[in-house]
LUMPA-597604 format. One record per residue: x, y negated, z of N, C-alpha, C in turn; residue number from 1; residue in three letters. Coordinates in pm, 1 decimal, padded with zeros to 6 digits. Layout:
BEGIN
NODE / n.c1 / n.c2 / n.c3 / ca.c1 / ca.c2 / ca.c3 / c.c1 / c.c2 / c.c3 / pos / code
NODE / X / Y / Z / X / Y / Z / X / Y / Z / NUM / ALA .
...
***
This chain:
BEGIN
NODE / n.c1 / n.c2 / n.c3 / ca.c1 / ca.c2 / ca.c3 / c.c1 / c.c2 / c.c3 / pos / code
NODE / 01332.5 / -01962.3 / -01619.7 / 01316.5 / -01952.4 / -01479.1 / 01184.5 / -02008.5 / -01433.7 / 1 / UNK .
NODE / 01146.9 / -02125.8 / -01480.5 / 01022.5 / -02185.0 / -01442.3 / 00902.9 / -02091.9 / -01467.8 / 2 / UNK .
NODE / 00911.9 / -02021.9 / -01580.4 / 00796.7 / -01924.4 / -01617.1 / 00784.5 / -01816.9 / -01515.1 / 3 / UNK .
NODE / 00894.3 / -01754.1 / -01475.7 / 00886.4 / -01642.2 / -01386.8 / 00847.4 / -01684.5 / -01242.8 / 4 / UNK .
NODE / 00893.6 / -01804.4 / -01203.6 / 00864.4 / -01848.6 / -01063.9 / 00713.4 / -01873.7 / -01048.6 / 5 / UNK .
NODE / 00644.1 / -01927.2 / -01151.5 / 00505.7 / -01959.6 / -01139.0 / 00414.9 / -01835.1 / -01137.0 / 6 / UNK .
NODE / 00463.6 / -01717.6 / -01178.7 / 00384.1 / -01601.1 / -01184.0 / 00378.4 / -01524.4 / -01050.6 / 7 / UNK .
NODE / 00441.0 / -01572.2 / -00949.9 / 00440.4 / -01497.2 / -00824.4 / 00403.1 / -01595.0 / -00710.0 / 8 / UNK .
NODE / 00334.2 / -01536.8 / -00614.9 / 00301.0 / -01612.1 / -00491.8 / 00428.1 / -01615.4 / -00404.1 / 9 / UNK .
NODE / 00425.3 / -01696.0 / -00305.8 / 00543.0 / -01708.2 / -00219.7 / 00562.5 / -01580.2 / -00140.5 / 10 / UNK .
NODE / 00463.2 / -01494.8 / -00120.7 / 00485.8 / -01370.3 / -00043.3 / 00549.5 / -01261.7 / -00124.8 / 11 / UNK .
NODE / 00582.7 / -01283.2 / -00251.9 / 00639.2 / -01179.8 / -00335.1 / 00534.3 / -01094.5 / -00409.5 / 12 / UNK .
NODE / 00411.2 / -01132.1 / -00384.5 / 00296.8 / -01053.8 / -00444.7 / 00272.3 / -01119.6 / -00583.5 / 13 / UNK .
NODE / 00263.3 / -01042.4 / -00691.5 / 00231.4 / -01103.8 / -00820.1 / 00100.8 / -01177.7 / -00815.5 / 14 / UNK .
NODE / 00097.4 / -01296.9 / -00887.3 / -00018.1 / -01374.2 / -00893.5 / -00130.1 / -01298.2 / -00972.9 / 15 / UNK .
NODE / -00251.1 / -01343.9 / -00949.2 / -00365.4 / -01283.6 / -01017.6 / -00387.1 / -01343.7 / -01157.8 / 16 / UNK .
NODE / -00283.4 / -01318.7 / -01245.3 / -00290.6 / -01368.1 / -01376.5 / -00231.2 / -01255.1 / -01466.9 / 17 / UNK .
NODE / -00227.5 / -01276.5 / -01597.9 / -00183.7 / -01170.9 / -01688.3 / -00042.9 / -01121.3 / -01661.9 / 18 / UNK .
NODE / 00044.0 / -01219.4 / -01636.8 / 00182.0 / -01180.2 / -01601.4 / 00193.6 / -01102.7 / -01473.4 / 19 / UNK .
NODE / 00109.6 / -01141.6 / -01373.2 / 00110.1 / -01067.4 / -01250.0 / 00054.1 / -00929.7 / -01269.0 / 20 / UNK .
NODE / -00044.1 / -00912.7 / -01352.5 / -00097.3 / -00776.4 / -01382.2 / 00005.8 / -00687.6 / -01445.2 / 21 / UNK .
NODE / 00076.5 / -00749.6 / -01540.1 / 00188.1 / -00673.5 / -01609.5 / 00292.1 / -00628.5 / -01507.9 / 22 / UNK .
NODE / 00327.9 / -00718.4 / -01411.4 / 00419.1 / -00686.8 / -01309.4 / 00371.5 / -00570.1 / -01220.4 / 23 / UNK .
NODE / 00242.6 / -00567.1 / -01185.0 / 00182.4 / -00453.6 / -01114.6 / 00203.3 / -00328.7 / -01197.9 / 24 / UNK .
NODE / 00161.1 / -00333.3 / -01328.4 / 00173.4 / -00212.2 / -01408.6 / 00320.0 / -00157.0 / -01409.5 / 25 / UNK .
NODE / 00415.1 / -00246.9 / -01420.9 / 00557.7 / -00198.8 / -01416.9 / 00589.2 / -00139.4 / -01284.1 / 26 / UNK .
NODE / 00555.1 / -00205.7 / -01177.6 / 00583.5 / -00152.0 / -01044.7 / 00513.2 / -00017.6 / -01021.3 / 27 / UNK .
NODE / 00389.5 / -00003.2 / -01068.9 / 00318.4 / 00121.5 / -01055.5 / 00392.0 / 00233.6 / -01127.5 / 28 / UNK .
NODE / 00445.6 / 00205.1 / -01246.7 / 00519.5 / 00304.3 / -01322.1 / 00642.6 / 00348.4 / -01247.8 / 29 / UNK .
NODE / 00718.0 / 00253.1 / -01199.7 / 00839.3 / 00287.5 / -01121.6 / 00803.0 / 00372.9 / -00993.1 / 30 / UNK .
NODE / 00701.8 / 00335.2 / -00923.1 / 00660.6 / 00413.0 / -00807.8 / 00609.6 / 00552.1 / -00842.2 / 31 / UNK .
NODE / 00536.9 / 00562.9 / -00953.1 / 00496.3 / 00693.8 / -01002.1 / 00607.6 / 00784.0 / -01035.5 / 32 / UNK .
NODE / 00713.2 / 00724.0 / -01106.4 / 00829.2 / 00800.2 / -01142.8 / 00915.0 / 00841.5 / -01017.2 / 33 / UNK .
NODE / 00903.5 / 00763.6 / -00908.9 / 00965.4 / 00803.1 / -00789.1 / 00889.3 / 00915.6 / -00721.0 / 34 / UNK .
NODE / 00763.2 / 00911.2 / -00732.0 / 00671.1 / 01010.5 / -00672.0 / 00685.5 / 01151.2 / -00755.3 / 35 / UNK .
NODE / 00692.5 / 01134.4 / -00886.4 / 00697.8 / 01252.3 / -00970.1 / 00815.3 / 01227.4 / -01069.3 / 36 / UNK .
NODE / 00938.3 / 01262.2 / -01025.6 / 01053.8 / 01227.9 / -01107.6 / 01064.8 / 01306.9 / -01237.4 / 37 / UNK .
NODE / 01016.0 / 01428.8 / -01245.4 / 01025.8 / 01508.5 / -01367.2 / 00886.4 / 01552.4 / -01413.0 / 38 / UNK .
NODE / 00810.7 / 01464.8 / -01474.5 / 00673.8 / 01496.8 / -01515.6 / 00667.9 / 01618.3 / -01609.1 / 39 / UNK .
NODE / 00766.6 / 01631.0 / -01694.9 / 00767.5 / 01742.4 / -01794.2 / 00776.0 / 01872.9 / -01727.6 / 40 / UNK .
NODE / 00843.8 / 01887.8 / -01622.5 / 00857.6 / 02012.9 / -01549.8 / 00753.0 / 02037.7 / -01448.9 / 41 / UNK .
NODE / 00662.7 / 01943.0 / -01419.8 / 00563.7 / 01956.4 / -01322.0 / 00443.1 / 02036.7 / -01369.3 / 42 / UNK .
NODE / 00398.0 / 02139.4 / -01292.0 / 00274.1 / 02207.1 / -01331.4 / 00156.0 / 02109.3 / -01335.0 / 43 / UNK .
NODE / 00042.4 / 02151.1 / -01393.0 / -00069.7 / 02064.5 / -01410.0 / -00141.6 / 02031.0 / -01275.8 / 44 / UNK .
NODE / -00144.6 / 02127.2 / -01182.5 / -00214.6 / 02103.0 / -01049.1 / -00112.5 / 02133.7 / -00935.1 / 45 / UNK .
NODE / -00084.1 / 02035.6 / -00860.7 / 00005.2 / 02050.8 / -00741.4 / -00040.7 / 01968.6 / -00629.1 / 46 / UNK .
NODE / 00009.2 / 01992.2 / -00507.7 / -00009.1 / 01898.0 / -00403.1 / 00112.0 / 01887.9 / -00314.5 / 47 / UNK .
NODE / 00131.3 / 01779.2 / -00253.8 / 00242.0 / 01749.2 / -00169.1 / 00192.0 / 01764.1 / -00023.5 / 48 / UNK .
NODE / 00265.2 / 01839.2 / 00055.9 / 00224.2 / 01863.0 / 00195.7 / 00335.4 / 01809.2 / 00286.1 / 49 / UNK .
NODE / 00301.4 / 01719.6 / 00372.0 / 00392.0 / 01663.8 / 00476.9 / 00322.2 / 01687.1 / 00607.6 / 50 / UNK .
NODE / 00396.4 / 01734.5 / 00703.7 / 00334.4 / 01758.5 / 00839.1 / 00283.6 / 01632.9 / 00897.0 / 51 / UNK .
NODE / 00160.1 / 01637.7 / 00946.6 / 00094.9 / 01528.6 / 01014.7 / 00035.7 / 01420.6 / 00932.9 / 52 / UNK .
NODE / 00029.6 / 01443.8 / 00798.3 / -00036.7 / 01346.2 / 00708.5 / -00126.2 / 01426.6 / 00611.5 / 53 / UNK .
NODE / -00217.6 / 01356.1 / 00540.5 / -00298.1 / 01419.4 / 00445.7 / -00218.6 / 01469.7 / 00328.0 / 54 / UNK .
NODE / -00262.8 / 01583.1 / 00267.7 / -00204.0 / 01643.6 / 00144.4 / -00239.2 / 01546.2 / 00034.5 / 55 / UNK .
NODE / -00135.3 / 01517.4 / -00053.8 / -00160.8 / 01430.9 / -00166.6 / -00170.1 / 01525.5 / -00290.1 / 56 / UNK .
NODE / -00280.5 / 01522.1 / -00363.9 / -00312.7 / 01611.0 / -00474.6 / -00275.9 / 01534.6 / -00599.1 / 57 / UNK .
NODE / -00213.5 / 01606.2 / -00687.3 / -00175.8 / 01555.0 / -00823.2 / -00227.2 / 01652.0 / -00927.4 / 58 / UNK .
NODE / -00302.7 / 01598.4 / -01027.9 / -00342.5 / 01682.5 / -01138.7 / -00309.5 / 01605.3 / -01264.0 / 59 / UNK .
NODE / -00228.8 / 01671.7 / -01353.5 / -00199.2 / 01607.9 / -01481.4 / -00307.4 / 01639.2 / -01581.8 / 60 / UNK .
NODE / -00380.8 / 01535.6 / -01626.4 / -00499.2 / 01551.2 / -01699.7 / -00459.1 / 01565.2 / -01853.6 / 61 / UNK .
NODE / -00360.9 / 01488.4 / -01893.2 / -00325.2 / 01491.5 / -02036.4 / -00185.7 / 01453.1 / -02047.2 / 62 / UNK .
NODE / -00110.9 / 01527.7 / -02138.0 / 00027.9 / 01500.1 / -02164.2 / 00042.6 / 01472.0 / -02316.5 / 63 / UNK .
NODE / 00084.5 / 01355.8 / -02351.4 / 00106.5 / 01314.2 / -02488.8 / 00248.0 / 01266.7 / -02504.1 / 64 / UNK .
NODE / 00286.6 / 01241.8 / -02629.8 / 00421.4 / 01199.5 / -02655.0 / 00461.6 / 01074.8 / -02583.7 / 65 / UNK .
NODE / 00367.8 / 00971.3 / -02580.4 / 00402.7 / 00842.8 / -02524.3 / 00325.7 / 00811.7 / -02394.0 / 66 / UNK .
NODE / 00229.2 / 00899.5 / -02359.9 / 00154.6 / 00873.7 / -02239.2 / 00130.2 / 01002.8 / -02160.9 / 67 / UNK .
NODE / 00110.2 / 00983.5 / -02030.5 / 00068.3 / 01090.8 / -01940.4 / -00046.8 / 01033.7 / -01855.2 / 68 / UNK .
NODE / -00155.9 / 01107.2 / -01849.0 / -00269.3 / 01069.7 / -01769.1 / -00273.3 / 01160.2 / -01648.5 / 69 / UNK .
NODE / -00276.9 / 01106.3 / -01528.9 / -00276.0 / 01191.3 / -01412.9 / -00381.4 / 01146.4 / -01311.9 / 70 / UNK .
NODE / -00419.5 / 01233.3 / -01217.4 / -00518.0 / 01207.2 / -01119.4 / -00448.3 / 01225.4 / -00983.9 / 71 / UNK .
NODE / -00462.0 / 01129.8 / -00895.1 / -00407.9 / 01133.2 / -00762.4 / -00520.1 / 01121.4 / -00661.0 / 72 / UNK .
NODE / -00523.0 / 01198.1 / -00557.1 / -00629.0 / 01190.3 / -00457.2 / -00587.3 / 01254.0 / -00323.5 / 73 / UNK .
NODE / -00659.0 / 01220.4 / -00225.1 / -00662.3 / 01301.9 / -00100.1 / -00792.5 / 01377.9 / -00106.5 / 74 / UNK .
NODE / -00807.7 / 01479.5 / -00028.6 / -00932.4 / 01549.5 / -00007.9 / -00971.6 / 01538.0 / 00135.3 / 75 / UNK .
NODE / -01090.0 / 01473.4 / 00163.1 / -01140.0 / 01462.4 / 00298.8 / -01251.3 / 01561.3 / 00318.8 / 76 / UNK .
NODE / -01271.4 / 01601.9 / 00444.0 / -01372.7 / 01699.3 / 00480.5 / -01462.3 / 01632.0 / 00591.9 / 77 / UNK .
NODE / -01588.8 / 01655.0 / 00573.5 / -01686.0 / 01608.4 / 00679.0 / -01800.7 / 01715.7 / 00683.4 / 78 / UNK .
NODE / -01905.9 / 01678.3 / 00756.7 / -02011.9 / 01770.6 / 00783.1 / -02081.2 / 01820.0 / 00653.4 / 79 / UNK .
NODE / -02072.6 / 01729.0 / 00555.2 / -02141.8 / 01758.5 / 00417.8 / -02052.2 / 01837.3 / 00321.9 / 80 / UNK .
NODE / -01926.9 / 01857.8 / 00359.7 / -01828.8 / 01931.0 / 00274.6 / -01705.2 / 01848.9 / 00254.1 / 81 / UNK .
NODE / -01641.0 / 01871.2 / 00135.4 / -01519.6 / 01798.6 / 00107.6 / -01542.5 / 01709.4 / -00015.8 / 82 / UNK .
NODE / -01461.7 / 01600.7 / -00015.6 / -01478.2 / 01501.8 / -00126.1 / -01338.2 / 01437.6 / -00150.8 / 83 / UNK .
NODE / -01314.1 / 01397.5 / -00279.6 / -01185.7 / 01332.8 / -00309.2 / -01195.3 / 01183.0 / -00287.9 / 84 / UNK .
NODE / -01095.5 / 01125.7 / -00233.1 / -01095.3 / 00973.4 / -00218.8 / -00944.8 / 00938.4 / -00202.9 / 85 / UNK .
NODE / -00899.7 / 00840.4 / -00270.3 / -00964.1 / 00746.9 / -00363.1 / -00983.4 / 00806.3 / -00501.6 / 86 / UNK .
NODE / -00937.5 / 00917.1 / -00542.0 / -00957.3 / 00985.7 / -00666.9 / -00925.2 / 00894.5 / -00780.2 / 87 / UNK .
NODE / -00799.0 / 00855.0 / -00795.2 / -00754.6 / 00759.1 / -00898.6 / -00700.0 / 00835.0 / -01017.7 / 88 / UNK .
NODE / -00741.9 / 00790.2 / -01136.3 / -00684.8 / 00838.4 / -01261.3 / -00597.9 / 00723.5 / -01320.5 / 89 / UNK .
NODE / -00469.2 / 00759.0 / -01348.0 / -00372.3 / 00661.0 / -01391.2 / -00315.3 / 00709.4 / -01523.3 / 90 / UNK .
NODE / -00297.0 / 00616.0 / -01610.2 / -00232.3 / 00647.5 / -01740.6 / -00092.7 / 00579.2 / -01738.5 / 91 / UNK .
NODE / 00008.1 / 00661.0 / -01763.9 / 00148.5 / 00612.1 / -01769.4 / 00182.6 / 00599.1 / -01918.8 / 92 / UNK .
NODE / 00225.3 / 00481.1 / -01955.2 / 00277.1 / 00451.2 / -02092.0 / 00429.6 / 00451.0 / -02085.5 / 93 / UNK .
NODE / 00491.3 / 00563.1 / -02133.7 / 00630.7 / 00585.5 / -02118.9 / 00713.3 / 00490.9 / -02207.4 / 94 / UNK .
NODE / 00665.2 / 00456.5 / -02325.0 / 00742.7 / 00368.2 / -02410.8 / 00744.7 / 00227.1 / -02356.5 / 95 / UNK .
NODE / 00638.0 / 00175.0 / -02294.2 / 00637.2 / 00045.4 / -02233.7 / 00679.1 / 00048.0 / -02087.4 / 96 / UNK .
NODE / 00686.9 / 00166.9 / -02026.9 / 00717.2 / 00180.7 / -01886.5 / 00623.8 / 00112.0 / -01791.4 / 97 / UNK .
NODE / 00491.3 / 00133.2 / -01811.5 / 00385.5 / 00075.1 / -01727.8 / 00292.1 / 00186.3 / -01692.1 / 98 / UNK .
NODE / 00220.7 / 00170.5 / -01579.0 / 00119.1 / 00257.4 / -01533.6 / -00003.6 / 00179.4 / -01494.8 / 99 / UNK .
NODE / -00121.0 / 00221.8 / -01544.3 / -00245.6 / 00147.3 / -01527.0 / -00354.2 / 00241.1 / -01469.7 / 100 / UNK .
NODE / -00425.5 / 00191.3 / -01376.0 / -00542.6 / 00258.2 / -01328.9 / -00650.0 / 00255.5 / -01435.5 / 101 / UNK .
NODE / -00698.0 / 00374.2 / -01479.1 / -00803.1 / 00375.1 / -01573.5 / -00936.4 / 00417.5 / -01516.4 / 102 / UNK .
NODE / -00937.1 / 00482.1 / -01398.8 / -01061.2 / 00503.8 / -01323.0 / -01025.6 / 00535.4 / -01180.7 / 103 / UNK .
NODE / -01127.1 / 00502.7 / -01099.9 / -01116.6 / 00527.7 / -00961.4 / -01257.1 / 00547.0 / -00907.0 / 104 / UNK .
NODE / -01272.1 / 00648.2 / -00822.6 / -01405.2 / 00666.5 / -00765.7 / -01399.8 / 00751.8 / -00640.7 / 105 / UNK .
NODE / -01500.7 / 00739.8 / -00563.2 / -01525.6 / 00822.5 / -00446.3 / -01659.6 / 00883.1 / -00464.9 / 106 / UNK .
NODE / -01677.6 / 01009.8 / -00443.9 / -01805.8 / 01069.2 / -00469.2 / -01878.4 / 01100.0 / -00339.4 / 107 / UNK .
NODE / -02004.6 / 01063.2 / -00330.8 / -02099.1 / 01099.2 / -00227.9 / -02150.9 / 00975.8 / -00150.7 / 108 / UNK .
NODE / -02275.4 / 00965.0 / -00146.8 / -02349.2 / 00868.4 / -00064.3 / -02292.9 / 00730.2 / -00061.5 / 109 / UNK .
NODE / -02280.2 / 00673.4 / 00058.5 / -02236.5 / 00536.1 / 00075.5 / -02089.3 / 00519.8 / 00041.3 / 110 / UNK .
NODE / -02016.3 / 00633.5 / 00027.4 / -01875.5 / 00624.4 / -00011.0 / -01859.5 / 00599.1 / -00158.7 / 111 / UNK .
NODE / -01968.1 / 00615.7 / -00233.1 / -01949.7 / 00595.3 / -00375.3 / -01900.1 / 00457.4 / -00423.7 / 112 / UNK .
NODE / -01797.8 / 00461.2 / -00500.6 / -01751.6 / 00337.8 / -00559.8 / -01683.4 / 00381.6 / -00686.4 / 113 / UNK .
NODE / -01702.1 / 00301.6 / -00792.7 / -01645.2 / 00345.7 / -00920.0 / -01576.8 / 00228.7 / -00990.9 / 114 / UNK .
NODE / -01469.3 / 00268.3 / -01065.1 / -01407.5 / 00176.6 / -01156.9 / -01368.1 / 00259.5 / -01274.5 / 115 / UNK .
NODE / -01409.0 / 00224.6 / -01397.8 / -01373.7 / 00306.8 / -01510.6 / -01347.7 / 00210.7 / -01626.4 / 116 / UNK .
NODE / -01217.7 / 00186.3 / -01654.2 / -01175.1 / 00095.2 / -01757.6 / -01216.0 / 00141.0 / -01897.8 / 117 / UNK .
NODE / -01232.1 / 00269.5 / -01915.3 / -01257.9 / 00318.2 / -02044.9 / -01404.3 / 00300.6 / -02086.1 / 118 / UNK .
NODE / -01492.1 / 00276.7 / -01996.7 / -01636.9 / 00260.3 / -02032.5 / -01691.0 / 00122.8 / -01989.4 / 119 / UNK .
NODE / -01617.5 / 00045.0 / -01917.5 / -01666.9 / -00087.8 / -01876.3 / -01560.1 / -00197.3 / -01904.0 / 120 / UNK .
NODE / -01605.2 / -00314.8 / -01906.4 / -01517.6 / -00430.1 / -01924.9 / -01496.2 / -00492.4 / -01787.1 / 121 / UNK .
NODE / -01376.1 / -00515.4 / -01746.5 / -01350.1 / -00575.9 / -01616.2 / -01271.9 / -00698.3 / -01633.4 / 122 / UNK .
NODE / -01285.5 / -00792.2 / -01540.5 / -01211.8 / -00919.5 / -01551.3 / -01061.5 / -00886.3 / -01509.7 / 123 / UNK .
NODE / -00978.1 / -00983.1 / -01549.0 / -00838.9 / -00964.7 / -01508.0 / -00820.4 / -00952.0 / -01359.3 / 124 / UNK .
NODE / -00899.2 / -01021.1 / -01278.9 / -00892.7 / -01015.8 / -01137.8 / -00929.8 / -00881.8 / -01085.7 / 125 / UNK .
NODE / -01038.0 / -00820.6 / -01138.9 / -01078.6 / -00683.9 / -01099.2 / -00965.3 / -00582.3 / -01133.7 / 126 / UNK .
NODE / -00904.4 / -00591.8 / -01253.0 / -00799.9 / -00502.8 / -01286.8 / -00678.4 / -00525.6 / -01194.4 / 127 / UNK .
NODE / -00651.3 / -00647.7 / -01160.6 / -00544.2 / -00678.2 / -01071.1 / -00565.7 / -00618.8 / -00934.9 / 128 / UNK .
NODE / -00684.4 / -00634.9 / -00880.0 / -00712.7 / -00570.4 / -00746.8 / -00698.2 / -00427.4 / -00745.3 / 129 / UNK .
NODE / -00753.4 / -00353.0 / -00844.4 / -00741.8 / -00205.7 / -00852.1 / -00597.7 / -00159.0 / -00864.7 / 130 / UNK .
NODE / -00519.8 / -00225.6 / -00950.3 / -00380.6 / -00186.2 / -00964.7 / -00295.1 / -00233.4 / -00843.3 / 131 / UNK .
NODE / -00333.4 / -00335.7 / -00780.0 / -00263.9 / -00375.0 / -00651.5 / -00289.9 / -00262.7 / -00549.0 / 132 / UNK .
NODE / -00411.3 / -00214.7 / -00542.5 / -00442.7 / -00107.5 / -00451.5 / -00355.9 / 00018.0 / -00480.3 / 133 / UNK .
NODE / -00342.3 / 00052.0 / -00608.3 / -00251.6 / 00163.2 / -00648.1 / -00111.2 / 00134.1 / -00601.8 / 134 / UNK .
NODE / -00060.1 / 00013.3 / -00629.2 / 00075.1 / -00014.1 / -00588.3 / 00099.5 / 00005.4 / -00437.2 / 135 / UNK .
NODE / 00002.4 / -00047.0 / -00349.3 / 00014.5 / -00029.8 / -00211.4 / 00005.4 / 00115.7 / -00172.8 / 136 / UNK .
NODE / -00089.1 / 00191.1 / -00230.1 / -00110.4 / 00327.7 / -00197.8 / 00014.6 / 00414.9 / -00227.7 / 137 / UNK .
NODE / 00071.2 / 00391.2 / -00352.1 / 00188.3 / 00467.6 / -00391.4 / 00305.8 / 00435.5 / -00295.2 / 138 / UNK .
NODE / 00319.9 / 00313.8 / -00258.5 / 00421.5 / 00269.7 / -00162.3 / 00400.9 / 00344.6 / -00028.3 / 139 / UNK .
NODE / 00278.6 / 00357.9 / 00018.3 / 00241.4 / 00427.4 / 00139.5 / 00279.9 / 00575.9 / 00128.1 / 140 / UNK .
NODE / 00238.6 / 00637.7 / 00018.0 / 00269.8 / 00781.2 / -00008.9 / 00413.4 / 00808.7 / -00007.0 / 141 / UNK .
NODE / 00492.9 / 00721.4 / -00073.5 / 00634.8 / 00736.1 / -00077.8 / 00694.3 / 00716.6 / 00059.8 / 142 / UNK .
NODE / 00650.3 / 00623.8 / 00135.7 / 00692.0 / 00595.0 / 00272.6 / 00675.0 / 00718.5 / 00359.3 / 143 / UNK .
NODE / 00560.9 / 00786.9 / 00338.8 / 00530.1 / 00907.5 / 00421.9 / 00622.5 / 01027.1 / 00377.9 / 144 / UNK .
NODE / 00684.1 / 01020.9 / 00264.3 / 00773.0 / 01132.3 / 00220.3 / 00719.1 / 01213.9 / 00110.1 / 145 / UNK .
NODE / 00597.6 / 01178.7 / 00055.2 / 00545.2 / 01259.6 / -00054.8 / 00635.2 / 01252.3 / -00172.7 / 146 / UNK .
NODE / 00663.1 / 01366.1 / -00237.1 / 00740.2 / 01372.5 / -00365.5 / 00695.4 / 01499.5 / -00435.1 / 147 / UNK .
NODE / 00687.6 / 01490.4 / -00565.1 / 00652.0 / 01608.9 / -00638.3 / 00784.4 / 01646.5 / -00718.0 / 148 / UNK .
NODE / 00853.0 / 01745.6 / -00660.7 / 00982.7 / 01781.9 / -00710.8 / 00974.3 / 01923.5 / -00756.5 / 149 / UNK .
NODE / 00996.9 / 01952.9 / -00888.1 / 00975.2 / 02087.7 / -00947.5 / 01049.4 / 02200.8 / -00872.8 / 150 / UNK .
NODE / 01164.9 / 02181.1 / -00827.5 / 01239.9 / 02283.8 / -00756.4 / 01187.5 / 02322.3 / -00621.6 / 151 / UNK .
NODE / 01098.4 / 02241.4 / -00568.2 / 01044.1 / 02262.7 / -00436.6 / 00892.8 / 02305.6 / -00437.1 / 152 / UNK .
NODE / 00847.8 / 02338.4 / -00557.3 / 00704.0 / 02376.2 / -00572.6 / 00684.6 / 02519.5 / -00521.6 / 153 / UNK .
NODE / 00587.8 / 02541.9 / -00434.4 / 00559.4 / 02673.2 / -00377.8 / 00411.3 / 02697.8 / -00384.4 / 154 / UNK .
NODE / 00373.6 / 02825.5 / -00388.7 / 00229.5 / 02861.7 / -00378.4 / 00177.5 / 02837.0 / -00237.8 / 155 / UNK .
NODE / 00056.5 / 02789.2 / -00226.4 / 00000.0 / 02770.1 / -00091.9 / -00044.5 / 02899.5 / -00026.4 / 156 / UNK .
NODE / -00058.4 / 02905.0 / 00106.6 / -00109.5 / 03023.9 / 00174.2 / -00254.5 / 02995.4 / 00205.4 / 157 / UNK .
NODE / -00345.2 / 03051.8 / 00124.6 / -00494.7 / 03052.8 / 00144.8 / -00550.7 / 02917.5 / 00185.9 / 158 / UNK .
NODE / -00532.6 / 02818.9 / 00099.9 / -00586.5 / 02688.7 / 00135.2 / -00736.7 / 02685.8 / 00120.5 / 159 / UNK .
NODE / -00800.3 / 02615.0 / 00211.5 / -00946.1 / 02594.9 / 00212.2 / -00975.0 / 02476.8 / 00117.5 / 160 / UNK .
NODE / -01079.7 / 02482.9 / 00042.7 / -01125.3 / 02374.5 / -00039.1 / -01058.2 / 02361.9 / -00172.1 / 161 / UNK .
NODE / -00991.7 / 02468.5 / -00222.3 / -00934.5 / 02467.1 / -00356.8 / -01035.5 / 02477.4 / -00460.3 / 162 / UNK .
NODE / -01005.5 / 02430.1 / -00581.3 / -01101.6 / 02442.6 / -00688.0 / -01111.4 / 02584.6 / -00732.1 / 163 / UNK .
NODE / -01232.8 / 02633.2 / -00761.3 / -01253.7 / 02769.5 / -00803.3 / -01175.6 / 02807.0 / -00920.0 / 164 / UNK .
NODE / -01117.6 / 02926.7 / -00913.2 / -01041.4 / 02988.6 / -01024.2 / -00922.8 / 02905.8 / -01070.0 / 165 / UNK .
NODE / -00880.4 / 02810.1 / -00992.3 / -00770.7 / 02726.2 / -01036.2 / -00692.5 / 02684.2 / -00912.8 / 166 / UNK .
NODE / -00604.5 / 02774.7 / -00861.8 / -00526.7 / 02744.9 / -00741.5 / -00437.2 / 02624.4 / -00752.2 / 167 / UNK .
NODE / -00429.6 / 02550.4 / -00643.6 / -00333.3 / 02440.6 / -00641.7 / -00201.5 / 02493.9 / -00595.9 / 168 / UNK .
NODE / -00095.4 / 02433.3 / -00634.3 / 00042.7 / 02462.0 / -00587.3 / 00075.8 / 02364.1 / -00483.6 / 169 / UNK .
NODE / 00175.5 / 02399.3 / -00402.6 / 00216.7 / 02316.6 / -00290.4 / 00354.3 / 02267.4 / -00311.8 / 170 / UNK .
NODE / 00384.2 / 02144.1 / -00284.7 / 00514.0 / 02085.5 / -00282.1 / 00550.2 / 02062.6 / -00140.9 / 171 / UNK .
NODE / 00644.3 / 02133.6 / -00082.4 / 00680.0 / 02121.3 / 00059.1 / 00792.9 / 02013.9 / 00063.6 / 172 / UNK .
NODE / 00773.6 / 01919.8 / 00150.1 / 00874.9 / 01813.0 / 00169.8 / 00940.9 / 01828.8 / 00303.5 / 173 / UNK .
***
């Protein structure tokens, strides 16, 4: 018990240490499984549409026996066009039941920010901050009602800003 008590702050937020980072990874996996309950039945490109909130886009980048890599983002529009933000790529390790941010970026001008665990070394605190952001964002998306449920997947009606030659599907909630 002493070991587990020291790994958490009084507010219930995992501490910025290795045990706290592992706790974030576990929480992210649980929230991702709540967001996408049946990954195997999910098409590679979908989005969740809830009235009054931004569409949440999901793209499954890679499916392997023990891992799934996916991309989650919103698409924003401004006078210069559209851009994804926060544009997070997450790897889910099904055997360990953890989910880890492997890259995050926003593209264009002053909005540009990047995090890429595959090509850079980051401190434990930097990894903790990025995965804590994912934890909060997933909680927010779930609170808004976003869910990717295979039985509710529908084709969109002429969406603006879709990727060329690769239509997105819609998940109506």
